[in-house]
C-alpha positions as CSV (number, residue, x, y, z in Angstrom):
1,M,27.8,-11.8,-14.9
2,I,26.0,-14.5,-13.0
3,K,26.2,-12.3,-9.8
4,V,24.5,-9.4,-11.6
5,I,21.7,-11.6,-12.9
6,A,21.2,-13.2,-9.4
7,A,21.1,-9.8,-7.8
8,C,18.5,-8.6,-10.3
9,V,16.4,-11.7,-9.6
10,I,16.7,-11.3,-5.9
11,G,15.9,-7.6,-6.1
12,A,12.8,-8.2,-8.2
13,A,11.6,-10.9,-5.8
14,L,12.0,-8.6,-2.8
15,A,10.3,-5.7,-4.6
16,G,7.4,-7.9,-5.6
17,G,7.1,-9.4,-2.1
18,G,7.2,-5.9,-0.5
19,T,4.5,-4.7,-2.8
20,V,2.2,-7.6,-2.0
21,L,2.8,-7.1,1.7
22,A,2.2,-3.4,1.6
23,T,-1.0,-3.8,-0.4
24,S,-2.2,-6.5,1.9
25,L,-1.7,-4.3,5.0
26,A,-3.3,-1.3,3.4
27,T,-6.3,-3.3,2.3
28,D,-6.7,-4.8,5.8
29,S,-6.6,-1.4,7.5
30,T,-9.1,0.2,5.2
31,A,-11.5,-2.8,5.3
32,T,-12.0,-2.4,9.1
33,A,-12.5,1.4,8.9
34,E,-15.9,2.8,9.6
35,P,-17.5,5.2,7.2
36,V,-17.9,8.8,8.3
37,N,-21.4,10.3,8.2
38,E,-20.3,13.9,8.1
39,T,-19.7,16.4,5.3
40,L,-16.2,16.3,3.8
41,Y,-15.8,20.1,3.9
42,N,-17.0,22.4,6.7
43,Y,-17.2,25.9,5.4
44,G,-19.2,27.2,8.4
45,D,-22.3,29.4,8.3
46,R,-22.8,31.6,5.2
């Protein structure tokens, strides 16, 4: 039973750490992105 509890604790710690790491990397990559000054959709001439 102790092994199951230890596995749950380790799994939760790894999941939390992975989430923080992924969020940090995603935030850093979007913070350095430059805004686009073009229209989102280009439907052409009408």
